[in-house]
Steps between C-alpha positions, in 0.01 A plus 500: 500500500640836398551747783243774480444812707147623565489853638186542713489879514540532122245226436257666738532841337438339163192315624337813634318294765407649836625175652644186342305176542706180525329170423607152606448367149697341220636732229222376270238576765635850554517564126138391460383731782701789366309466175162449666523783753727735301714533813875439524504236773832387647587156636543380858709183507479269800632154590142398577399506131839502326381674184768566241638844413571623150677827569222682316299631795645662812466260791573458869605186684306409814635239742182301564558504876132576560463120482723470806809361330757579232460294183781280370465689168608830662874465411413432136273803480779714642744372237253579223446846650870571446438461125168685481512749786174567684371828638569351844552170681323444830735378769346213699267616777283383788138605471395723789848551651728783396770392745522143370485633143807712576676186626434337164607811309836496677543133418394511134605845374835386357343205317317744275829568317446870435137465391268787603384405849156564645434484872155364580336731753331308779310573819729673748712680240508806729702296749789417265747702298449470123832454313419762237849501347473127425161496327347641184137429588252421773222245463205570729406159637378417848153437633189668360492727805861605439438584134256774595698624801676833557814292566502357146416834339778678691758245383378537141514879525859477619583264214361744244699790647813287464422415138415134562246296306181427700305184423185393685395136510150352527321791334186339358241774544469863391443594864844374603656656190354840592683492831834455325471719189719770651795267558478180295713464190363150443257250651406135468227269625413133467137591435570736210744246356235230511170677427458741211190660653709609799777622270253705295376682810855599591587612148179705480580661833849602386351643181242700695209300359217497760379150401700344786296681767 
């Protein structure tokens, strides 16, 4: 596979989208939805589904730790990311615990081999020091309560002021998207990746079409 650089800020300015939507789909599935919705969707790659990448669409690499373990395919996905660089790579994390997530970040950061690192923000992020100089992005994870908390928003605001990419996970409704429009550069959600009716509501919301209400 030929090494390819994908520059997220340039790609985003070209797309003209208020916020990028990443789908956990195959390249063919993303291409089909780009044509159907006339929206430049990006790809979210994860060890849980292991979809291929083509180097055509910007993509990010999630770690799949929401399942409670790190997949055996993770090292392979990292090697492939060195050839087709993602917008960011999520360092392994522990859902609901910022402190334990920082333990994993310290352990795994060097294994990313210079890839753009994303720290997954978890509950309790106010109680730990974020290693801003070592990351290029934050991924807003955590519990549902955390995602709508002042704690999560404050960390995202800080990230934006420092020029970091802000991604928000599990955004499947326009209501949740509204709460993050000010800060999110990109979002993903298992629901919008799976169900086109949910995806349409989110696209309509971003376009200012009132049909989602």
